[in-house]
All heavy atoms as a GROMACS GRO file, in nm:
protein
  596
    1MET      N    1  -0.098  -2.069  -1.081
    1MET     CA    2  -0.194  -1.981  -1.019
    1MET      C    3  -0.288  -2.064  -0.932
    1MET      O    4  -0.336  -2.169  -0.974
    1MET     CB    5  -0.271  -1.908  -1.128
    1MET     CG    6  -0.334  -1.785  -1.071
    1MET     SD    7  -0.392  -1.657  -1.180
    1MET     CE    8  -0.245  -1.569  -1.221
    2PRO      N    9  -0.318  -2.018  -0.811
    2PRO     CA   10  -0.406  -2.095  -0.721
    2PRO      C   11  -0.549  -2.105  -0.776
    2PRO      O   12  -0.594  -2.020  -0.852
    2PRO     CB   13  -0.405  -2.015  -0.592
    2PRO     CG   14  -0.291  -1.922  -0.601
    2PRO     CD   15  -0.265  -1.900  -0.746
    3ASN      N   16  -0.617  -2.208  -0.733
    3ASN     CA   17  -0.757  -2.229  -0.770
    3ASN      C   18  -0.844  -2.228  -0.646
    3ASN      O   19  -0.797  -2.257  -0.536
    3ASN     CB   20  -0.774  -2.365  -0.840
    3ASN     CG   21  -0.709  -2.367  -0.975
    3ASN    OD1   22  -0.736  -2.282  -1.057
    3ASN    ND2   23  -0.621  -2.464  -0.998
    4VAL      N   24  -0.971  -2.197  -0.665
    4VAL     CA   25  -1.069  -2.199  -0.556
    4VAL      C   26  -1.184  -2.286  -0.601
    4VAL      O   27  -1.235  -2.272  -0.712
    4VAL     CB   28  -1.120  -2.056  -0.525
    4VAL    CG1   29  -1.230  -2.060  -0.421
    4VAL    CG2   30  -1.006  -1.966  -0.480
    5LEU      N   31  -1.228  -2.376  -0.514
    5LEU     CA   32  -1.342  -2.462  -0.542
    5LEU      C   33  -1.448  -2.432  -0.438
    5LEU      O   34  -1.420  -2.434  -0.318
    5LEU     CB   35  -1.301  -2.609  -0.534
    5LEU     CG   36  -1.412  -2.711  -0.546
    5LEU    CD1   37  -1.476  -2.705  -0.686
    5LEU    CD2   38  -1.359  -2.850  -0.517
    6ILE      N   39  -1.568  -2.404  -0.483
    6ILE     CA   40  -1.678  -2.375  -0.392
    6ILE      C   41  -1.781  -2.487  -0.406
    6ILE      O   42  -1.838  -2.507  -0.514
    6ILE     CB   43  -1.743  -2.238  -0.422
    6ILE    CG1   44  -1.639  -2.128  -0.408
    6ILE    CG2   45  -1.862  -2.213  -0.328
    6ILE    CD1   46  -1.687  -1.991  -0.451
    7ARG      N   47  -1.804  -2.557  -0.298
    7ARG     CA   48  -1.900  -2.667  -0.299
    7ARG      C   49  -2.032  -2.622  -0.238
    7ARG      O   50  -2.037  -2.530  -0.158
    7ARG     CB   51  -1.846  -2.785  -0.219
    7ARG     CG   52  -1.719  -2.844  -0.275
    7ARG     CD   53  -1.676  -2.964  -0.192
    7ARG     NE   54  -1.544  -3.008  -0.229
    7ARG     CZ   55  -1.516  -3.095  -0.327
    7ARG    NH1   56  -1.615  -3.143  -0.400
    7ARG    NH2   57  -1.393  -3.130  -0.353
    8ASN      N   58  -2.137  -2.690  -0.278
    8ASN     CA   59  -2.271  -2.671  -0.220
    8ASN      C   60  -2.323  -2.528  -0.234
    8ASN      O   61  -2.388  -2.477  -0.144
    8ASN     CB   62  -2.273  -2.714  -0.073
    8ASN     CG   63  -2.229  -2.857  -0.055
    8ASN    OD1   64  -2.266  -2.945  -0.134
    8ASN    ND2   65  -2.147  -2.883   0.045
    9LEU      N   66  -2.292  -2.466  -0.345
    9LEU     CA   67  -2.343  -2.331  -0.372
    9LEU      C   68  -2.491  -2.341  -0.407
    9LEU      O   69  -2.531  -2.423  -0.489
    9LEU     CB   70  -2.266  -2.268  -0.488
    9LEU     CG   71  -2.297  -2.124  -0.522
    9LEU    CD1   72  -2.264  -2.031  -0.405
    9LEU    CD2   73  -2.220  -2.081  -0.646
   10ASP      N   74  -2.569  -2.258  -0.345
   10ASP     CA   75  -2.713  -2.256  -0.372
   10ASP      C   76  -2.735  -2.230  -0.522
   10ASP      O   77  -2.676  -2.136  -0.577
   10ASP     CB   78  -2.777  -2.145  -0.288
   10ASP     CG   79  -2.927  -2.141  -0.298
   10ASP    OD1   80  -2.980  -2.133  -0.412
   10ASP    OD2   81  -2.993  -2.142  -0.193
   11PRO      N   82  -2.819  -2.309  -0.587
   11PRO     CA   83  -2.843  -2.289  -0.730
   11PRO      C   84  -2.893  -2.148  -0.765
   11PRO      O   85  -2.860  -2.094  -0.871
   11PRO     CB   86  -2.949  -2.394  -0.765
   11PRO     CG   87  -2.934  -2.499  -0.660
   11PRO     CD   88  -2.888  -2.426  -0.536
   12ALA      N   89  -2.968  -2.087  -0.676
   12ALA     CA   90  -3.017  -1.951  -0.701
   12ALA      C   91  -2.900  -1.852  -0.704
   12ALA      O   92  -2.897  -1.759  -0.785
   12ALA     CB   93  -3.119  -1.910  -0.595
   13VAL      N   94  -2.804  -1.872  -0.616
   13VAL     CA   95  -2.686  -1.785  -0.612
   13VAL      C   96  -2.606  -1.804  -0.741
   13VAL      O   97  -2.562  -1.708  -0.804
   13VAL     CB   98  -2.598  -1.815  -0.488
   13VAL    CG1   99  -2.467  -1.740  -0.494
   13VAL    CG2  100  -2.674  -1.782  -0.361
   14HIS      N  101  -2.589  -1.929  -0.781
   14HIS     CA  102  -2.516  -1.959  -0.904
   14HIS      C  103  -2.584  -1.892  -1.024
   14HIS      O  104  -2.518  -1.835  -1.110
   14HIS     CB  105  -2.507  -2.111  -0.925
   14HIS     CG  106  -2.428  -2.150  -1.046
   14HIS    ND1  107  -2.488  -2.169  -1.169
   14HIS    CD2  108  -2.295  -2.169  -1.063
   14HIS    CE1  109  -2.394  -2.202  -1.256
   14HIS    NE2  110  -2.276  -2.201  -1.195
   15SER      N  111  -2.715  -1.898  -1.027
   15SER     CA  112  -2.792  -1.838  -1.136
   15SER      C  113  -2.771  -1.686  -1.142
   15SER      O  114  -2.751  -1.629  -1.251
   15SER     CB  115  -2.940  -1.871  -1.118
   15SER     OG  116  -3.016  -1.812  -1.220
   16VAL      N  117  -2.773  -1.621  -1.028
   16VAL     CA  118  -2.754  -1.476  -1.023
   16VAL      C  119  -2.614  -1.439  -1.070
   16VAL      O  120  -2.596  -1.347  -1.150
   16VAL     CB  121  -2.779  -1.421  -0.879
   16VAL    CG1  122  -2.730  -1.279  -0.865
   16VAL    CG2  123  -2.925  -1.432  -0.842
   17LEU      N  124  -2.514  -1.513  -1.022
   17LEU     CA  125  -2.376  -1.484  -1.060
   17LEU      C  126  -2.354  -1.507  -1.209
   17LEU      O  127  -2.286  -1.429  -1.276
   17LEU     CB  128  -2.279  -1.568  -0.977
   17LEU     CG  129  -2.276  -1.537  -0.827
   17LEU    CD1  130  -2.191  -1.640  -0.754
   17LEU    CD2  131  -2.228  -1.396  -0.802
   18THR      N  132  -2.413  -1.613  -1.262
   18THR     CA  133  -2.401  -1.642  -1.405
   18THR      C  134  -2.465  -1.530  -1.488
   18THR      O  135  -2.409  -1.486  -1.588
   18THR     CB  136  -2.465  -1.778  -1.438
   18THR    OG1  137  -2.400  -1.879  -1.361
   18THR    CG2  138  -2.453  -1.812  -1.584
   19ALA      N  139  -2.581  -1.484  -1.445
   19ALA     CA  140  -2.650  -1.376  -1.516
   19ALA      C  141  -2.568  -1.247  -1.513
   19ALA      O  142  -2.559  -1.176  -1.613
   19ALA     CB  143  -2.788  -1.352  -1.456
   20ARG      N  144  -2.506  -1.218  -1.400
   20ARG     CA  145  -2.423  -1.098  -1.389
   20ARG      C  146  -2.301  -1.108  -1.480
   20ARG      O  147  -2.261  -1.010  -1.541
   20ARG     CB  148  -2.381  -1.075  -1.244
   20ARG     CG  149  -2.497  -1.030  -1.156
   20ARG     CD  150  -2.454  -1.009  -1.014
   20ARG     NE  151  -2.568  -0.972  -0.931
   20ARG     CZ  152  -2.564  -0.961  -0.800
   20ARG    NH1  153  -2.451  -0.984  -0.734
   20ARG    NH2  154  -2.672  -0.928  -0.732
   21ALA      N  155  -2.243  -1.227  -1.485
   21ALA     CA  156  -2.127  -1.247  -1.572
   21ALA      C  157  -2.167  -1.228  -1.718
   21ALA      O  158  -2.098  -1.160  -1.795
   21ALA     CB  159  -2.069  -1.387  -1.551
   22GLU      N  160  -2.280  -1.285  -1.757
   22GLU     CA  161  -2.328  -1.272  -1.895
   22GLU      C  162  -2.357  -1.126  -1.929
   22GLU      O  163  -2.329  -1.081  -2.039
   22GLU     CB  164  -2.453  -1.357  -1.915
   22GLU     CG  165  -2.424  -1.506  -1.919
   22GLU     CD  166  -2.550  -1.591  -1.928
   22GLU    OE1  167  -2.662  -1.535  -1.939
   22GLU    OE2  168  -2.536  -1.715  -1.923
   23ALA      N  169  -2.412  -1.052  -1.833
   23ALA     CA  170  -2.443  -0.911  -1.855
   23ALA      C  171  -2.316  -0.830  -1.882
   23ALA      O  172  -2.320  -0.728  -1.952
   23ALA     CB  173  -2.518  -0.853  -1.736
   24ARG      N  174  -2.205  -0.874  -1.830
   24ARG     CA  175  -2.076  -0.806  -1.853
   24ARG      C  176  -2.001  -0.865  -1.972
   24ARG      O  177  -1.891  -0.820  -2.004
   24ARG     CB  178  -1.986  -0.820  -1.729
   24ARG     CG  179  -2.024  -0.735  -1.614
   24ARG     CD  180  -1.908  -0.736  -1.516
   24ARG     NE  181  -1.945  -0.679  -1.389
   24ARG     CZ  182  -1.865  -0.678  -1.284
   24ARG    NH1  183  -1.745  -0.733  -1.291
   24ARG    NH2  184  -1.904  -0.624  -1.170
   25GLY      N  185  -2.058  -0.968  -2.031
   25GLY     CA  186  -1.991  -1.031  -2.143
   25GLY      C  187  -1.870  -1.113  -2.098
   25GLY      O  188  -1.773  -1.126  -2.172
   26GLN      N  189  -1.878  -1.167  -1.978
   26GLN     CA  190  -1.768  -1.244  -1.922
   26GLN      C  191  -1.813  -1.386  -1.891
   26GLN      O  192  -1.932  -1.412  -1.872
   26GLN     CB  193  -1.718  -1.181  -1.791
   26GLN     CG  194  -1.662  -1.042  -1.804
   26GLN     CD  195  -1.624  -0.983  -1.669
   26GLN    OE1  196  -1.697  -0.996  -1.572
   26GLN    NE2  197  -1.509  -0.918  -1.663
   27SER      N  198  -1.714  -1.473  -1.881
   27SER     CA  199  -1.743  -1.606  -1.829
   27SER      C  200  -1.763  -1.593  -1.678
   27SER      O  201  -1.725  -1.492  -1.617
   27SER     CB  202  -1.628  -1.702  -1.858
   27SER     OG  203  -1.514  -1.666  -1.782
   28LEU      N  204  -1.821  -1.695  -1.618
   28LEU     CA  205  -1.839  -1.692  -1.473
   28LEU      C  206  -1.702  -1.683  -1.404
   28LEU      O  207  -1.686  -1.609  -1.307
   28LEU     CB  208  -1.916  -1.816  -1.426
   28LEU     CG  209  -1.947  -1.825  -1.277
   28LEU    CD1  210  -2.024  -1.702  -1.229
   28LEU    CD2  211  -2.024  -1.953  -1.247
   29GLN      N  212  -1.604  -1.753  -1.456
   29GLN     CA  213  -1.470  -1.748  -1.397
   29GLN      C  214  -1.411  -1.608  -1.406
   29GLN      O  215  -1.354  -1.557  -1.309
   29GLN     CB  216  -1.378  -1.847  -1.468
   29GLN     CG  217  -1.237  -1.846  -1.411
   29GLN     CD  218  -1.146  -1.949  -1.476
   29GLN    OE1  219  -1.193  -2.045  -1.534
   29GLN    NE2  220  -1.016  -1.927  -1.466
   30GLN      N  221  -1.424  -1.543  -1.520
   30GLN     CA  222  -1.372  -1.407  -1.536
   30GLN      C  223  -1.442  -1.311  -1.440
   30GLN      O  224  -1.379  -1.226  -1.377
   30GLN     CB  225  -1.390  -1.358  -1.680
   30GLN     CG  226  -1.303  -1.428  -1.781
   30GLN     CD  227  -1.344  -1.392  -1.924
   30GLN    OE1  228  -1.463  -1.378  -1.954
   30GLN    NE2  229  -1.245  -1.379  -2.010
   31TYR      N  230  -1.574  -1.325  -1.432
   31TYR     CA  231  -1.653  -1.238  -1.346
   31TYR      C  232  -1.612  -1.255  -1.200
   31TYR      O  233  -1.585  -1.157  -1.129
   31TYR     CB  234  -1.802  -1.268  -1.362
   31TYR     CG  235  -1.890  -1.192  -1.267
   31TYR    CD1  236  -1.919  -1.058  -1.288
   31TYR    CD2  237  -1.944  -1.254  -1.155
   31TYR    CE1  238  -1.999  -0.988  -1.200
   31TYR    CE2  239  -2.024  -1.184  -1.065
   31TYR     CZ  240  -2.051  -1.051  -1.088
   31TYR     OH  241  -2.129  -0.981  -1.000
   32LEU      N  242  -1.604  -1.380  -1.154
   32LEU     CA  243  -1.570  -1.405  -1.014
   32LEU      C  244  -1.426  -1.364  -0.984
   32LEU      O  245  -1.398  -1.313  -0.875
   32LEU     CB  246  -1.593  -1.552  -0.979
   32LEU     CG  247  -1.740  -1.594  -0.976
   32LEU    CD1  248  -1.752  -1.744  -0.953
   32LEU    CD2  249  -1.818  -1.517  -0.871
   33THR      N  250  -1.336  -1.383  -1.077
   33THR     CA  251  -1.198  -1.341  -1.057
   33THR      C  252  -1.192  -1.190  -1.037
   33THR      O  253  -1.125  -1.139  -0.945
   33THR     CB  254  -1.109  -1.383  -1.175
   33THR    OG1  255  -1.108  -1.526  -1.184
   33THR    CG2  256  -0.966  -1.331  -1.159
   34ALA      N  257  -1.264  -1.114  -1.120
   34ALA     CA  258  -1.265  -0.968  -1.107
   34ALA      C  259  -1.329  -0.925  -0.974
   34ALA      O  260  -1.277  -0.836  -0.906
   34ALA     CB  261  -1.341  -0.906  -1.225
   35GLU      N  262  -1.440  -0.988  -0.938
   35GLU     CA  263  -1.508  -0.952  -0.814
   35GLU      C  264  -1.424  -0.985  -0.692
   35GLU      O  265  -1.414  -0.904  -0.598
   35GLU     CB  266  -1.644  -1.023  -0.805
   35GLU     CG  267  -1.747  -0.973  -0.904
   35GLU     CD  268  -1.786  -0.829  -0.880
   35GLU    OE1  269  -1.830  -0.796  -0.768
   35GLU    OE2  270  -1.770  -0.747  -0.974
   36LEU      N  271  -1.361  -1.102  -0.691
   36LEU     CA  272  -1.277  -1.140  -0.577
   36LEU      C  273  -1.152  -1.053  -0.568
   36LEU      O  274  -1.108  -1.017  -0.457
   36LEU     CB  275  -1.239  -1.288  -0.586
   36LEU     CG  276  -1.354  -1.386  -0.564
   36LEU    CD1  277  -1.310  -1.528  -0.598
   36LEU    CD2  278  -1.407  -1.378  -0.422
   37THR      N  279  -1.097  -1.014  -0.682
   37THR     CA  280  -0.980  -0.925  -0.682
   37THR      C  281  -1.018  -0.790  -0.624
   37THR      O  282  -0.944  -0.733  -0.543
   37THR     CB  283  -0.926  -0.910  -0.826
   37THR    OG1  284  -0.888  -1.039  -0.874
   37THR    CG2  285  -0.808  -0.816  -0.830
   38GLU      N  286  -1.134  -0.739  -0.663
   38GLU     CA  287  -1.180  -0.610  -0.608
   38GLU      C  288  -1.206  -0.622  -0.458
   38GLU      O  289  -1.167  -0.535  -0.380
   38GLU     CB  290  -1.308  -0.566  -0.679
   38GLU     CG  291  -1.359  -0.432  -0.632
   38GLU     CD  292  -1.485  -0.386  -0.704
   38GLU    OE1  293  -1.514  -0.436  -0.813
   38GLU    OE2  294  -1.554  -0.299  -0.648
   39MET      N  295  -1.268  -0.731  -0.417
   39MET     CA  296  -1.298  -0.753  -0.276
   39MET      C  297  -1.170  -0.760  -0.193
   39MET      O  298  -1.161  -0.701  -0.085
   39MET     CB  299  -1.377  -0.884  -0.258
   39MET     CG  300  -1.421  -0.910  -0.116
   39MET     SD  301  -1.494  -1.075  -0.091
   39MET     CE  302  -1.614  -1.084  -0.219
   40ALA      N  303  -1.070  -0.829  -0.245
   40ALA     CA  304  -0.943  -0.843  -0.171
   40ALA      C  305  -0.867  -0.712  -0.162
   40ALA      O  306  -0.786  -0.692  -0.072
   40ALA     CB  307  -0.856  -0.949  -0.238
   41GLY      N  308  -0.895  -0.619  -0.254
   41GLY     CA  309  -0.826  -0.491  -0.256
   41GLY      C  310  -0.883  -0.389  -0.158
   41GLY      O  311  -0.824  -0.283  -0.137
   42LYS      N  312  -0.997  -0.420  -0.100
   42LYS     CA  313  -1.060  -0.328  -0.005
   42LYS      C  314  -1.047  -0.385   0.136
   42LYS      O  315  -1.072  -0.503   0.159
   42LYS     CB  316  -1.209  -0.313  -0.037
   42LYS     CG  317  -1.236  -0.248  -0.170
   42LYS     CD  318  -1.385  -0.240  -0.195
   42LYS     CE  319  -1.415  -0.181  -0.331
   42LYS     NZ  320  -1.559  -0.180  -0.360
   43PRO      N  321  -1.011  -0.302   0.233
   43PRO     CA  322  -1.001  -0.353   0.370
   43PRO      C  323  -1.139  -0.384   0.426
   43PRO      O  324  -1.238  -0.320   0.391
   43PRO     CB  325  -0.935  -0.238   0.446
   43PRO     CG  326  -0.971  -0.116   0.369
   43PRO     CD  327  -0.980  -0.160   0.226
   44THR      N  328  -1.144  -0.483   0.515
   44THR     CA  329  -1.267  -0.511   0.587
   44THR      C  330  -1.288  -0.401   0.690
   44THR      O  331  -1.196  -0.324   0.718
   44THR     CB  332  -1.261  -0.646   0.659
   44THR    OG1  333  -1.159  -0.640   0.760
   44THR    CG2  334  -1.234  -0.761   0.562
   45LEU      N  335  -1.406  -0.395   0.747
   45LEU     CA  336  -1.433  -0.295   0.850
   45LEU      C  337  -1.338  -0.313   0.968
   45LEU      O  338  -1.284  -0.216   1.021
   45LEU     CB  339  -1.579  -0.304   0.896
   45LEU     CG  340  -1.624  -0.202   1.000
   45LEU    CD1  341  -1.600  -0.059   0.950
   45LEU    CD2  342  -1.770  -0.222   1.034
   46THR      N  343  -1.315  -0.437   1.006
   46THR     CA  344  -1.223  -0.466   1.116
   46THR      C  345  -1.082  -0.418   1.084
   46THR      O  346  -1.015  -0.355   1.167
   46THR     CB  347  -1.221  -0.616   1.147
   46THR    OG1  348  -1.354  -0.658   1.180
   46THR    CG2  349  -1.127  -0.650   1.262
   47GLU      N  350  -1.035  -0.445   0.961
   47GLU     CA  351  -0.902  -0.400   0.920
   47GLU      C  352  -0.893  -0.248   0.919
   47GLU      O  353  -0.792  -0.190   0.960
   47GLU     CB  354  -0.868  -0.455   0.782
   47GLU     CG  355  -0.848  -0.605   0.779
   47GLU     CD  356  -0.843  -0.663   0.639
   47GLU    OE1  357  -0.892  -0.597   0.543
   47GLU    OE2  358  -0.792  -0.774   0.624
   48LEU      N  359  -0.998  -0.183   0.873
   48LEU     CA  360  -1.000  -0.037   0.867
   48LEU      C  361  -0.996   0.023   1.008
   48LEU      O  362  -0.921   0.117   1.034
   48LEU     CB  363  -1.125   0.010   0.792
   48LEU     CG  364  -1.134   0.156   0.756
   48LEU    CD1  365  -1.015   0.200   0.672
   48LEU    CD2  366  -1.264   0.183   0.681
   49ILE      N  367  -1.073  -0.034   1.099
   49ILE     CA  368  -1.074   0.016   1.237
   49ILE      C  369  -0.936  -0.002   1.300
   49ILE      O  370  -0.886   0.088   1.367
   49ILE     CB  371  -1.184  -0.055   1.319
   49ILE    CG1  372  -1.322  -0.007   1.272
   49ILE    CG2  373  -1.166  -0.030   1.469
   49ILE    CD1  374  -1.438  -0.085   1.328
   50GLU      N  375  -0.874  -0.120   1.278
   50GLU     CA  376  -0.740  -0.144   1.333
   50GLU      C  377  -0.639  -0.043   1.277
   50GLU      O  378  -0.554   0.008   1.350
   50GLU     CB  379  -0.695  -0.286   1.302
   50GLU     CG  380  -0.767  -0.391   1.383
   50GLU     CD  381  -0.731  -0.533   1.343
   50GLU    OE1  382  -0.648  -0.551   1.250
   50GLU    OE2  383  -0.787  -0.626   1.403
   51GLU      N  384  -0.650  -0.014   1.149
   51GLU     CA  385  -0.559   0.082   1.086
   51GLU      C  386  -0.577   0.221   1.146
   51GLU      O  387  -0.479   0.291   1.177
   51GLU     CB  388  -0.584   0.086   0.936
   51GLU     CG  389  -0.492   0.178   0.860
   51GLU     CD  390  -0.520   0.181   0.711
   51GLU    OE1  391  -0.562   0.078   0.656
   51GLU    OE2  392  -0.500   0.288   0.650
   52ILE      N  393  -0.700   0.261   1.166
   52ILE     CA  394  -0.729   0.392   1.224
   52ILE      C  395  -0.678   0.399   1.367
   52ILE      O  396  -0.619   0.500   1.409
   52ILE     CB  397  -0.880   0.423   1.217
   52ILE    CG1  398  -0.922   0.445   1.072
   52ILE    CG2  399  -0.916   0.542   1.305
   52ILE    CD1  400  -1.071   0.450   1.050
   53GLN      N  401  -0.696   0.291   1.442
   53GLN     CA  402  -0.651   0.290   1.582
   53GLN      C  403  -0.500   0.296   1.594
   53GLN      O  404  -0.447   0.343   1.695
   53GLN     CB  405  -0.705   0.166   1.654
   53GLN     CG  406  -0.854   0.173   1.679
   53GLN     CD  407  -0.911   0.045   1.738
   53GLN    OE1  408  -0.853  -0.062   1.723
   53GLN    NE2  409  -1.024   0.057   1.803
   54GLN      N  410  -0.429   0.250   1.492
   54GLN     CA  411  -0.283   0.251   1.496
   54GLN      C  412  -0.224   0.387   1.458
   54GLN      O  413  -0.106   0.412   1.482
   54GLN     CB  414  -0.226   0.142   1.405
   54GLN     CG  415  -0.253   0.003   1.456
   54GLN     CD  416  -0.208  -0.105   1.360
   54GLN    OE1  417  -0.151  -0.076   1.256
   54GLN    NE2  418  -0.233  -0.230   1.395
   55GLN      N  419  -0.305   0.473   1.400
   55GLN     CA  420  -0.257   0.606   1.362
   55GLN      C  421  -0.241   0.692   1.486
   55GLN      O  422  -0.318   0.678   1.582
   55GLN     CB  423  -0.354   0.672   1.265
   55GLN     CG  424  -0.363   0.603   1.131
   55GLN     CD  425  -0.466   0.667   1.040
   55GLN    OE1  426  -0.535   0.760   1.077
   55GLN    NE2  427  -0.474   0.616   0.919
   56PRO      N  428  -0.143   0.781   1.485
   56PRO     CA  429  -0.126   0.869   1.601
   56PRO      C  430  -0.248   0.959   1.619
   56PRO      O  431  -0.311   1.000   1.521
   56PRO     CB  432  -0.002   0.951   1.568
   56PRO     CG  433   0.028   0.928   1.425
   56PRO     CD  434  -0.046   0.805   1.381
   57ALA      N  435  -0.280   0.986   1.742
   57ALA     CA  436  -0.395   1.072   1.773
   57ALA      C  437  -0.374   1.211   1.716
   57ALA      O  438  -0.265   1.267   1.726
   57ALA     CB  439  -0.418   1.078   1.923
   58GLN      N  440  -0.478   1.265   1.658
   58GLN     CA  441  -0.474   1.401   1.604
   58GLN      C  442  -0.519   1.498   1.712
   58GLN      O  443  -0.608   1.467   1.791
   58GLN     CB  444  -0.568   1.412   1.483
   58GLN     CG  445  -0.530   1.321   1.368
   58GLN     CD  446  -0.397   1.358   1.306
   58GLN    OE1  447  -0.367   1.474   1.290
   58GLN    NE2  448  -0.317   1.258   1.274
   59PRO      N  449  -0.457   1.616   1.717
   59PRO     CA  450  -0.500   1.714   1.817
   59PRO      C  451  -0.644   1.757   1.790
   59PRO      O  452  -0.687   1.768   1.675
   59PRO     CB  453  -0.404   1.831   1.797
   59PRO     CG  454  -0.343   1.812   1.663
   59PRO     CD  455  -0.351   1.666   1.631
   60ARG      N  456  -0.717   1.774   1.896
   60ARG     CA  457  -0.857   1.815   1.886
   60ARG      C  458  -0.866   1.967   1.877
   60ARG      O  459  -0.791   2.039   1.943
   60ARG     CB  460  -0.937   1.766   2.007
   60ARG     CG  461  -0.940   1.617   2.021
   60ARG     CD  462  -1.043   1.558   1.930
   60ARG     NE  463  -1.042   1.413   1.946
   60ARG     CZ  464  -1.093   1.332   1.859
   60ARG    NH1  465  -1.146   1.379   1.750
   60ARG    NH2  466  -1.090   1.203   1.879
   61ILE      N  467  -0.960   2.015   1.799
   61ILE     CA  468  -0.985   2.158   1.789
   61ILE      C  469  -1.111   2.186   1.869
   61ILE      O  470  -1.215   2.123   1.847
   61ILE     CB  471  -1.005   2.202   1.642
   61ILE    CG1  472  -0.879   2.170   1.561
   61ILE    CG2  473  -1.040   2.349   1.634
   61ILE    CD1  474  -0.892   2.195   1.414
   62SER      N  475  -1.102   2.280   1.959
   62SER     CA  476  -1.217   2.311   2.045
   62SER      C  477  -1.318   2.393   1.966
   62SER      O  478  -1.284   2.464   1.871
   62SER     CB  479  -1.172   2.387   2.169
   62SER     OG  480  -1.139   2.521   2.134
   63PRO      N  481  -1.443   2.386   2.007
   63PRO     CA  482  -1.546   2.469   1.943
   63PRO      C  483  -1.511   2.618   1.951
   63PRO      O  484  -1.538   2.693   1.857
   63PRO     CB  485  -1.672   2.438   2.023
   63PRO     CG  486  -1.650   2.300   2.077
   63PRO     CD  487  -1.502   2.292   2.103
   64ASP      N  488  -1.450   2.661   2.061
   64ASP     CA  489  -1.412   2.802   2.075
   64ASP      C  490  -1.308   2.841   1.969
   64ASP      O  491  -1.313   2.951   1.913
   64ASP     CB  492  -1.357   2.831   2.214
   64ASP     CG  493  -1.465   2.824   2.321
   64ASP    OD1  494  -1.583   2.846   2.287
   64ASP    OD2  495  -1.430   2.798   2.438
   65ASP      N  496  -1.213   2.751   1.941
   65ASP     CA  497  -1.113   2.778   1.839
   65ASP      C  498  -1.178   2.790   1.700
   65ASP      O  499  -1.139   2.874   1.619
   65ASP     CB  500  -1.006   2.669   1.835
   65ASP     CG  501  -0.915   2.671   1.958
   65ASP    OD1  502  -0.909   2.776   2.024
   65ASP    OD2  503  -0.852   2.567   1.985
   66ILE      N  504  -1.276   2.706   1.675
   66ILE     CA  505  -1.347   2.710   1.547
   66ILE      C  506  -1.421   2.843   1.532
   66ILE      O  507  -1.413   2.910   1.429
   66ILE     CB  508  -1.444   2.591   1.534
   66ILE    CG1  509  -1.366   2.460   1.528
   66ILE    CG2  510  -1.534   2.607   1.411
   66ILE    CD1  511  -1.450   2.336   1.540
   67ILE      N  512  -1.491   2.882   1.636
   67ILE     CA  513  -1.566   3.009   1.633
   67ILE      C  514  -1.471   3.127   1.615
   67ILE      O  515  -1.497   3.218   1.536
   67ILE     CB  516  -1.652   3.025   1.761
   67ILE    CG1  517  -1.763   2.919   1.760
   67ILE    CG2  518  -1.709   3.165   1.772
   67ILE    CD1  519  -1.838   2.905   1.890
   68SER      N  520  -1.358   3.125   1.684
   68SER     CA  521  -1.259   3.232   1.670
   68SER      C  522  -1.206   3.239   1.527
   68SER      O  523  -1.192   3.348   1.470
   68SER     CB  524  -1.142   3.210   1.765
   68SER     OG  525  -1.183   3.221   1.898
   69ALA      N  526  -1.179   3.124   1.467
   69ALA     CA  527  -1.129   3.122   1.330
   69ALA      C  528  -1.234   3.176   1.233
   69ALA      O  529  -1.200   3.249   1.138
   69ALA     CB  530  -1.090   2.979   1.291
   70ILE      N  531  -1.360   3.146   1.256
   70ILE     CA  532  -1.467   3.199   1.170
   70ILE      C  533  -1.472   3.350   1.182
   70ILE      O  534  -1.480   3.422   1.081
   70ILE     CB  535  -1.603   3.135   1.208
   70ILE    CG1  536  -1.603   2.987   1.168
   70ILE    CG2  537  -1.718   3.210   1.140
   70ILE    CD1  538  -1.722   2.909   1.220
   71HIS      N  539  -1.468   3.400   1.305
   71HIS     CA  540  -1.472   3.545   1.325
   71HIS      C  541  -1.352   3.614   1.262
   71HIS      O  542  -1.366   3.719   1.198
   71HIS     CB  543  -1.481   3.579   1.475
   71HIS     CG  544  -1.613   3.547   1.536
   71HIS    ND1  545  -1.732   3.600   1.493
   71HIS    CD2  546  -1.645   3.464   1.640
   71HIS    CE1  547  -1.832   3.552   1.566
   71HIS    NE2  548  -1.782   3.468   1.656
   72GLU      N  549  -1.234   3.556   1.276
   72GLU     CA  550  -1.114   3.614   1.215
   72GLU      C  551  -1.126   3.615   1.063
   72GLU      O  552  -1.087   3.712   0.998
   72GLU     CB  553  -0.990   3.534   1.255
   72GLU     CG  554  -0.949   3.554   1.401
   72GLU     CD  555  -0.835   3.462   1.440
   72GLU    OE1  556  -0.767   3.406   1.352
   72GLU    OE2  557  -0.816   3.443   1.563
   73GLY      N  558  -1.181   3.509   1.009
   73GLY     CA  559  -1.200   3.503   0.863
   73GLY      C  560  -1.297   3.607   0.814
   73GLY      O  561  -1.277   3.669   0.710
   74ARG      N  562  -1.401   3.627   0.890
   74ARG     CA  563  -1.502   3.728   0.851
   74ARG      C  564  -1.444   3.870   0.862
   74ARG      O  565  -1.476   3.957   0.782
   74ARG     CB  566  -1.627   3.714   0.937
   74ARG     CG  567  -1.705   3.590   0.902
   74ARG     CD  568  -1.829   3.577   0.988
   74ARG     NE  569  -1.903   3.458   0.952
   74ARG     CZ  570  -1.998   3.402   1.023
   74ARG    NH1  571  -2.032   3.458   1.140
   74ARG    NH2  572  -2.060   3.295   0.985
   75GLU      N  573  -1.362   3.894   0.963
   75GLU     CA  574  -1.302   4.026   0.980
   75GLU      C  575  -1.204   4.058   0.869
   75GLU      O  576  -1.184   4.173   0.834
   75GLU     CB  577  -1.230   4.034   1.116
   75GLU     CG  578  -1.323   4.034   1.235
   75GLU     CD  579  -1.249   4.020   1.367
   75GLU    OE1  580  -1.124   4.017   1.368
   75GLU    OE2  581  -1.318   4.009   1.471
   76GLY      N  582  -1.144   3.955   0.813
   76GLY     CA  583  -1.046   3.976   0.708
   76GLY      C  584  -1.105   4.004   0.573
   76GLY      O  585  -1.034   4.033   0.476
   77ARG      N  586  -1.236   4.001   0.560
   77ARG     CA  587  -1.301   4.026   0.429
   77ARG      C  588  -1.305   4.172   0.396
   77ARG      O  589  -1.317   4.262   0.461
   77ARG     CB  590  -1.445   3.972   0.429
   77ARG     CG  591  -1.448   3.823   0.431
   77ARG     CD  592  -1.591   3.779   0.414
   77ARG     NE  593  -1.606   3.641   0.458
   77ARG     CZ  594  -1.718   3.578   0.464
   77ARG    NH1  595  -1.830   3.639   0.430
   77ARG    NH2  596  -1.726   3.455   0.503
   0.00000   0.00000   0.00000
């Protein structure tokens, strides 16, 4: 399994991460592994935008079509 080494981490950051791990009843390694796994499972904003741009364009519904559908729905009551 790959390892990650982080050098020159601000002591205040280390302290916060350690406290969060303790609050979950986890070691710092367990906590960071879970957090990094969750982070890797979510697309970045750039990745999300690229994915959306690659999807085929959806047909637009005009405001007039929306108003007509509302009126038709109301008439059907």
